[in-house]
TIDREN-881370 format. One record per residue (C-alpha): residue in one letter; x, z, y; chain. Coordinates in steps of 0.001 Angstrom, whole numbers. Each point is the difference from the previous one (the first is absolute). Layout:
! TIDREN-881370
<'A' <X Z Y> 'A'>
...
***
This chain:
! TIDREN-881370
<'X' <-45515 -6005 95091> 'A'>
<'X' <338 -3631 -970> 'A'>
<'X' <-6 -596 -3774> 'A'>
<'X' <512 -3595 -1033> 'A'>
<'X' <-2122 -851 -3038> 'A'>
<'X' <1263 -2346 -2689> 'A'>
<'X' <-2198 -2705 -1484> 'A'>
<'X' <-223 886 -3707> 'A'>
<'X' <-1829 -2285 -2412> 'A'>
<'X' <-2100 2593 -1804> 'A'>
<'X' <-3375 1587 610> 'A'>
<'X' <390 2530 2782> 'A'>
<'X' <-482 3654 -875> 'A'>
<'X' <-2275 1960 2346> 'A'>
<'X' <2545 2837 -27> 'A'>
<'X' <3490 -1383 -573> 'A'>
<'X' <1493 -2224 2699> 'A'>
<'X' <3233 -1950 154> 'A'>
<'X' <2588 146 2753> 'A'>
<'X' <3363 -1595 683> 'A'>
<'X' <2607 2807 299> 'A'>
<'X' <2214 -2263 2090> 'A'>
<'X' <-2763 -507 2580> 'A'>
<'X' <-1952 3247 -113> 'A'>
<'X' <1213 2342 2758> 'A'>
<'X' <-966 3047 -2078> 'A'>
<'X' <2322 -710 -2937> 'A'>
<'X' <3314 1398 1237> 'A'>
<'X' <-1576 3277 1083> 'A'>
<'X' <-1824 288 -3318> 'A'>
<'X' <3228 -514 -1986> 'A'>
<'X' <1956 2370 2254> 'A'>
<'X' <-2488 2830 -491> 'A'>
<'X' <-1113 -444 -3609> 'A'>
<'X' <1986 2398 -2241> 'A'>
<'X' <253 -2474 -2913> 'A'>
<'X' <923 -3083 2015> 'A'>
<'X' <3499 -1344 -601> 'A'>
<'X' <2291 -2618 1478> 'A'>
<'X' <-1733 -2560 -2223> 'A'>
<'X' <-3298 502 1871> 'A'>
<'X' <1638 -546 3378> 'A'>
<'X' <-722 -3045 2125> 'A'>
<'X' <3764 -665 143> 'A'>
<'X' <176 -411 -3798> 'A'>
<'X' <-3198 -2076 -62> 'A'>
<'X' <1311 -2217 2783> 'A'>
<'X' <3259 -637 -1871> 'A'>
<'X' <-1995 -966 -3112> 'A'>
<'X' <-2157 -2353 2035> 'A'>
<'X' <2893 -1631 1864> 'A'>
<'X' <2072 -546 -3141> 'A'>
<'X' <-2521 -896 -2665> 'A'>
<'X' <-3148 -906 1899> 'A'>
<'X' <-2015 2828 -1576> 'A'>
<'X' <-3040 976 2042> 'A'>
<'X' <-688 3742 -111> 'A'>
<'X' <-3520 1364 -111> 'A'>
<'X' <-1215 3591 -11> 'A'>
<'X' <-3334 1227 -1321> 'A'>
<'X' <-1564 2924 1836> 'A'>
<'X' <-3341 1742 420> 'A'>
<'X' <833 913 3605> 'A'>
<'X' <-2115 -1610 2656> 'A'>
<'X' <1740 -2263 2473> 'A'>
<'X' <-558 2277 2966> 'A'>
<'X' <1371 3079 -1828> 'A'>
<'X' <3462 1106 -1054> 'A'>
<'X' <1031 -1042 -3486> 'A'>
<'X' <-575 2723 -2571> 'A'>
<'X' <803 -1898 -3211> 'A'>
<'X' <1443 -3295 -1184> 'A'>
<'X' <1225 -2027 -2945> 'A'>
<'X' <2511 -2651 1064> 'A'>
<'X' <791 -3170 -1974> 'A'>
<'X' <1695 -3357 329> 'A'>
<'X' <-1606 -3133 -1382> 'A'>
<'X' <2404 -2078 -2099> 'A'>
<'X' <-1093 -3574 -596> 'A'>
<'X' <2493 -1483 -2449> 'A'>
<'X' <-180 -2988 -2337> 'A'>
<'X' <2827 1608 -1983> 'A'>
<'X' <-1018 3654 -390> 'A'>
<'X' <-3706 -139 752> 'A'>
<'X' <-2442 1163 2647> 'A'>
<'X' <392 3721 453> 'A'>
<'X' <-660 2952 2260> 'A'>
<'X' <3009 2327 82> 'A'>
<'X' <365 3335 1725> 'A'>
<'X' <2706 -764 1024> 'A'>
<'X' <2513 -2755 -893> 'A'>
<'X' <3674 1056 -192> 'A'>
<'X' <-1072 3576 744> 'A'>
<'X' <1126 2811 -2288> 'A'>
<'X' <-3270 1855 488> 'A'>
<'X' <-3127 -182 2141> 'A'>
<'X' <-2388 2926 -85> 'A'>
<'X' <-3744 -569 477> 'A'>
<'X' <-665 1751 3309> 'A'>
<'X' <-3332 1502 -974> 'A'>
<'X' <-1710 3346 370> 'A'>
<'X' <-2170 201 -3115> 'A'>
<'X' <-829 -1519 -3366> 'A'>
<'X' <-3336 -1192 1378> 'A'>
<'X' <1879 -2184 2473> 'A'>
<'X' <2066 -1415 -2832> 'A'>
<'X' <-3126 -1168 -1824> 'A'>
<'X' <-1353 -1788 3052> 'A'>
<'X' <3262 -1900 281> 'A'>
<'X' <27 -654 -3758> 'A'>
<'X' <-3301 -1865 204> 'A'>
<'X' <1330 -2255 2758> 'A'>
<'X' <3247 -647 -1881> 'A'>
<'X' <-1854 -855 -3204> 'A'>
<'X' <-2179 -2462 1913> 'A'>
<'X' <3122 -1588 1489> 'A'>
<'X' <1676 -294 -3416> 'A'>
<'X' <-3003 -1694 -1593> 'A'>
<'X' <-1055 -2317 2801> 'A'>
<'X' <3501 -1075 980> 'A'>
<'X' <1314 -204 -3603> 'A'>
<'X' <2922 2306 662> 'A'>
<'X' <2517 331 -2801> 'A'>
<'X' <82 3673 820> 'A'>
<'X' <-194 2591 2726> 'A'>
<'X' <3023 2276 -9> 'A'>
<'X' <285 3485 1479> 'A'>
<'X' <3258 1915 285> 'A'>
<'X' <-958 3631 631> 'A'>
<'X' <2714 2620 250> 'A'>
<'X' <-2307 2544 -1630> 'A'>
<'X' <-2523 -475 -2777> 'A'>
<'X' <-2932 -2121 1133> 'A'>
<'X' <-2680 -1680 -2101> 'A'>
<'X' <-3258 -1701 918> 'A'>
<'X' <-3047 -562 -2184> 'A'>
<'X' <-632 -3689 -479> 'A'>
<'X' <-1021 -2491 -2666> 'A'>
<'X' <3228 -1916 679> 'A'>
<'X' <2635 257 -2697> 'A'>
<'X' <2659 2503 1007> 'A'>
<'X' <3636 -43 -1093> 'A'>
<'X' <3073 1816 1205> 'A'>
<'X' <3659 -586 767> 'A'>
<'X' <2173 3112 -48> 'A'>
<'X' <3012 882 2146> 'A'>
<'X' <1852 3105 1124> 'A'>
<'X' <139 1297 3562> 'A'>
<'X' <2604 2354 1471> 'A'>
<'X' <70 1987 3206> 'A'>
<'X' <2307 2711 1294> 'A'>
<'X' <-1330 3019 1892> 'A'>
<'X' <2225 497 3054> 'A'>
<'X' <-1136 3570 716> 'A'>
<'X' <3133 1723 -1449> 'A'>
<'X' <3173 259 2058> 'A'>
<'X' <2508 -2815 -371> 'A'>
<'X' <2361 2225 -1971> 'A'>
<'X' <-2768 797 -2481> 'A'>
<'X' <-979 -3656 -290> 'A'>
<'X' <3608 -882 -785> 'A'>
<'X' <293 2771 -2582> 'A'>
<'X' <-3106 -1358 -1746> 'A'>
<'X' <1667 -3381 -532> 'A'>
<'X' <1473 -661 -3438> 'A'>
<'X' <3585 1248 194> 'A'>
<'X' <1711 -2829 -1874> 'A'>
<'X' <-2224 -2977 729> 'A'>
<'X' <-844 693 3650> 'A'>
<'X' <2142 2696 1615> 'A'>
<'X' <3235 -1352 -1477> 'A'>
<'X' <-821 -3570 1116> 'A'>
<'X' <-752 1119 3565> 'A'>
<'X' <3337 1814 160> 'A'>
<'X' <1730 -3056 -1485> 'A'>
<'X' <-1455 -2178 2772> 'A'>
<'X' <1320 2443 2574> 'A'>
<'X' <3471 87 -1597> 'A'>
<'X' <84 -3798 -60> 'A'>
<'X' <-776 16 3737> 'A'>
<'X' <-2944 -2342 -354> 'A'>
<'X' <-1375 -918 3385> 'A'>
<'X' <-3688 421 809> 'A'>
<'X' <-1928 -2084 2531> 'A'>
<'X' <-3661 -556 764> 'A'>
<'X' <-1832 -2454 2186> 'A'>
<'X' <-2381 -2949 -24> 'A'>
<'X' <1894 -2835 1669> 'A'>
<'X' <340 -3475 -1487> 'A'>
<'X' <3462 957 -1263> 'A'>
<'X' <-1371 3040 -1842> 'A'>
<'X' <-2749 -2118 -1518> 'A'>
<'X' <2488 -2664 -1107> 'A'>
<'X' <2244 2547 -1699> 'A'>
<'X' <-2950 1685 -1686> 'A'>
<'X' <-1601 -3226 -1199> 'A'>
<'X' <3239 -1452 -1356> 'A'>
<'X' <457 3041 -2238> 'A'>
<'X' <-3718 166 -795> 'A'>
<'X' <15 -3572 -1336> 'A'>
<'X' <2963 813 -2235> 'A'>
<'X' <-1774 3059 -1343> 'A'>
<'X' <-3192 -1900 -751> 'A'>
<'X' <1985 -2674 -1799> 'A'>
<'X' <1653 2703 -2095> 'A'>
<'X' <-3458 1243 -983> 'A'>
<'X' <-1111 -3589 -692> 'A'>
<'X' <-2642 15 2725> 'A'>
<'X' <-460 -2264 3036> 'A'>
<'X' <354 1773 3351> 'A'>
<'X' <-2811 116 2565> 'A'>
<'X' <554 -2475 2832> 'A'>
<'X' <2225 1163 2823> 'A'>
<'X' <-2918 -509 2396> 'A'>
<'X' <-1712 2974 -1664> 'A'>
<'X' <2813 2316 1039> 'A'>
<'X' <283 -1618 3411> 'A'>
<'X' <-3705 591 605> 'A'>
<'X' <317 3600 -1157> 'A'>
<'X' <2805 538 2526> 'A'>
<'X' <-2008 -1583 2809> 'A'>
<'X' <-3247 1819 -829> 'A'>
<'X' <1409 3483 -604> 'A'>
<'X' <2625 98 2723> 'A'>
<'X' <1729 3372 139> 'A'>
<'X' <-1982 1350 -2966> 'A'>
<'X' <2087 -2252 -2275> 'A'>
<'X' <3670 446 -772> 'A'>
<'X' <2403 -2083 -2029> 'A'>
<'X' <2670 2369 -1307> 'A'>
<'X' <3377 -1316 -1141> 'A'>
<'X' <2915 1601 -1832> 'A'>
<'X' <3328 -1849 92> 'A'>
<'X' <3556 405 -1217> 'A'>
<'X' <2692 -1603 2108> 'A'>
<'X' <-2574 -2304 1587> 'A'>
<'X' <-1616 -1100 -3275> 'A'>
<'X' <-3670 967 -403> 'A'>
<'X' <-384 1934 -3243> 'A'>
<'X' <-3636 1144 329> 'A'>
<'X' <-3010 -572 2255> 'A'>
<'X' <-3404 1594 462> 'A'>
<'X' <-3130 -652 2050> 'A'>
<'X' <-2149 2965 1034> 'A'>
<'X' <-3256 340 1917> 'A'>
<'X' <-1132 3075 1921> 'A'>
<'X' <-3697 754 271> 'A'>
<'X' <-1481 3254 1245> 'A'>
<'X' <1812 2804 -1856> 'A'>
<'X' <1456 -2190 -2759> 'A'>
<'X' <3142 -2084 -406> 'A'>
<'X' <-595 -2764 -2537> 'A'>
<'X' <2775 -1557 -2070> 'A'>
<'X' <-1268 -3547 -500> 'A'>
<'X' <2937 -2199 -1007> 'A'>
<'X' <3524 625 -1254> 'A'>
<'X' <2877 -2052 -1379> 'A'>
<'X' <3653 397 -880> 'A'>
<'X' <3144 -1783 -1150> 'A'>
<'X' <295 903 -3710> 'A'>
<'X' <3764 -398 69> 'A'>
<'X' <231 2735 2635> 'A'>
<'X' <-2684 2421 -1208> 'A'>
<'X' <2680 2461 -1028> 'A'>
<'X' <561 841 3657> 'A'>
<'X' <-3494 1504 366> 'A'>
<'X' <-1320 -2238 2771> 'A'>
<'X' <-3689 335 -913> 'A'>
<'X' <376 3751 -348> 'A'>
<'X' <1489 166 3477> 'A'>
<'X' <-2914 -2000 1422> 'A'>
<'X' <-2636 2176 -1658> 'A'>
<'X' <1723 3192 1148> 'A'>
<'X' <312 -1224 3586> 'A'>
<'X' <-3652 -1078 22> 'A'>
<'X' <-1145 3366 -1403> 'A'>
<'X' <2076 1911 2539> 'A'>
<'X' <-1352 -2101 2851> 'A'>
<'X' <-3594 492 -1161> 'A'>
<'X' <525 3759 -265> 'A'>
<'X' <1592 226 3429> 'A'>
<'X' <-2862 -2029 1501> 'A'>
<'X' <-2499 2559 -1296> 'A'>
<'X' <-1566 -2277 -2589> 'A'>
<'X' <-1611 1603 -3040> 'A'>
<'X' <406 -2613 -2750> 'A'>
<'X' <2481 -2555 -1271> 'A'>
<'X' <-1854 -2691 -1936> 'A'>
<'X' <2154 -1463 -2819> 'A'>
<'X' <-2687 -2559 -808> 'A'>
<'X' <-1404 -1564 -3136> 'A'>
<'X' <1875 -539 -3253> 'A'>
<'X' <-1080 -2159 -2927> 'A'>
<'X' <-746 2152 -3041> 'A'>
<'X' <2605 -1913 -2009> 'A'>
<'X' <2844 737 2423> 'A'>
<'X' <1090 3271 -1574> 'A'>
<'X' <3426 -67 1641> 'A'>
<'X' <-1442 -277 3503> 'A'>
<'X' <-2553 2723 -753> 'A'>
<'X' <2824 2290 -1121> 'A'>
<'X' <1985 -853 3146> 'A'>
<'X' <-2883 1020 2257> 'A'>
<'X' <-682 3166 -1991> 'A'>
<'X' <3615 1053 515> 'A'>
<'X' <-539 150 3760> 'A'>
<'X' <-2470 2812 -580> 'A'>
<'X' <-2915 -2326 708> 'A'>
<'X' <-3370 774 -1532> 'A'>
<'X' <-1210 -2617 -2456> 'A'>
<'X' <-3691 -790 -345> 'A'>
<'X' <-1974 -2745 -1734> 'A'>
<'X' <-1050 -2955 2129> 'A'>
<'X' <-2833 -2014 -1534> 'A'>
<'X' <-1314 -3268 1356> 'A'>
<'X' <-3586 -834 -954> 'A'>
<'X' <-1259 -3536 -487> 'A'>
<'X' <-3663 -925 -65> 'A'>
<'X' <-946 -3416 -1368> 'A'>
<'X' <-3072 -1903 -1127> 'A'>
<'X' <1971 -1887 -2645> 'A'>
<'X' <2594 2508 -1139> 'A'>
<'X' <3550 636 1091> 'A'>
<'X' <1900 -3173 889> 'A'>
<'X' <3561 551 1158> 'A'>
<'X' <2890 -2079 1199> 'A'>
<'X' <3472 261 -1445> 'A'>
<'X' <1691 1658 3000> 'A'>
<'X' <-2648 2676 -78> 'A'>
<'X' <696 1074 -3578> 'A'>
<'X' <1957 3094 -1094> 'A'>
<'X' <3730 -636 -257> 'A'>
<'X' <1 558 -3750> 'A'>
<'X' <-2744 -2556 -812> 'A'>
<'X' <1086 -3122 -1881> 'A'>
<'X' <-1436 -2322 2653> 'A'>
<'X' <1918 1781 2732> 'A'>
<'X' <3203 -129 -2038> 'A'>
<'X' <-494 -3716 -700> 'A'>
<'X' <-528 -767 3697> 'A'>
<'X' <3094 1960 965> 'A'>
<'X' <2120 -1804 -2590> 'A'>
<'X' <-1074 -3292 1572> 'A'>
<'X' <707 1213 3539> 'A'>
<'X' <3387 1377 -1006> 'A'>
<'X' <1349 -3532 -392> 'A'>
<'X' <-972 -1117 3494> 'A'>
<'X' <2652 -117 2766> 'A'>
<'X' <-489 2549 2784> 'A'>
<'X' <-1059 -2670 2522> 'A'>
<'X' <-2631 -1346 -2387> 'A'>
<'X' <-1184 3498 -890> 'A'>
<'X' <-471 740 3713> 'A'>
<'X' <-1999 -3198 447> 'A'>
<'X' <-2185 983 -2958> 'A'>
<'X' <-644 3369 1652> 'A'>
<'X' <-1018 -1618 3277> 'A'>
<'X' <-2640 -2024 -1844> 'A'>
<'X' <-1184 2588 -2520> 'A'>
<'X' <-411 3194 1980> 'A'>
<'X' <-3133 -1048 1878> 'A'>
<'X' <-1626 -432 -3441> 'A'>
<'X' <1321 3257 -1483> 'A'>
<'X' <-1431 2609 2382> 'A'>
***
C-alpha cells in the first residue's frame, strides 16, 4: 500500500513514522475498523478542516509502510501569529482518542512529541482523549475540563422516551407536536442558508463570532449523505436547526441553534427526538450529544434530562514554557472570556461574522 510520508522538521525516530491521513490509502480502513475511532478521525472530517482552515493533518504510527496500520495519533499543525504554533488533536473536534494498543506505544510517541515541542518551539501540544490518557514527559502538563454526554440507544424507543425528564423533555416534545411544527432534513444550499442564518443569530446571542459559512459548506460536500441539516418550522418560519453527522454506529449532534422568541414551541426538542428515533431505527448504538464547557451548567442539565450519560472530558496540554491560552479557548466563566464576549456583544451581526471568518483559522 502507498503511504505518503510528510516532511517533518525534527530528528526522525527509528520506530515512529509520519503519514498523511488524506493521502495514505490505509487510513479509511484503519478508522473504520478501530473500535475507538470516531467521526473526528475520519478522512472526511480531516479534509473539511484542511479545505476550510488550511490545517495539514499528520498521523504518527509505528506501523511499517507495507503493513496495515495498527496504531496512530493524529494531529493538525496550527501555525498562527495570533494564538501560537501548536499541535492539536484535533481542532474543532469534541474528542479524539489516541488509537493505540498499549502504554508502551504511548511512550514512544511521547518522545517524538516532546522533541517536536522543543525543537519547533510549540506553544503546546494538545490531546483531546475521550477516556483518561496521560503520557510521561518532562513537558509541563495542564488540563482543560469539559463534560461529555452520550445516549445508549439499546433500549426500545418507548423506554428511551420514558427515561426523558417528564416536564423538561417529554412535555416539550408533545408541545411541538400539538403546535404542528414541521420537520425537514436535507443538505441543499437552501437548507444550509436557513441553518446558517439562525446559527449566526444564536452565536451573536452568546456573544461569539460564528465559524465561516465555508466551514459548513465543506462539511456538507465532504460528508455527503452522512450529514443532515434538520429544521423545525412553524408556519414557514424556522424555529430551530441542527446539524448531525453519522459515523459507524454513532449519530453525532455537532451544531444546534434556535430562535429564542419561539423556544416555547419545543423546536429543538422535536429535532433531538427525531434524530434519536432515526438513529434507533437505523440500528445505530449511540447518540453523541457532544462536548459541553464545564461552566455551562444549564446545557449540562439539559443533556442529562435526555437520559444521556455524563462523563468527564479532559484535554491535556504539554508545553515547554507552561500553559499559554487564547481568549476564545478559555472557560466561559473566566474573566478574560467574559471581557471578550462583552466586547463582541456590541458588534453588528455582519461585523461579528467577518470577525469569525478571520479568527477561526487561528482558534483551532
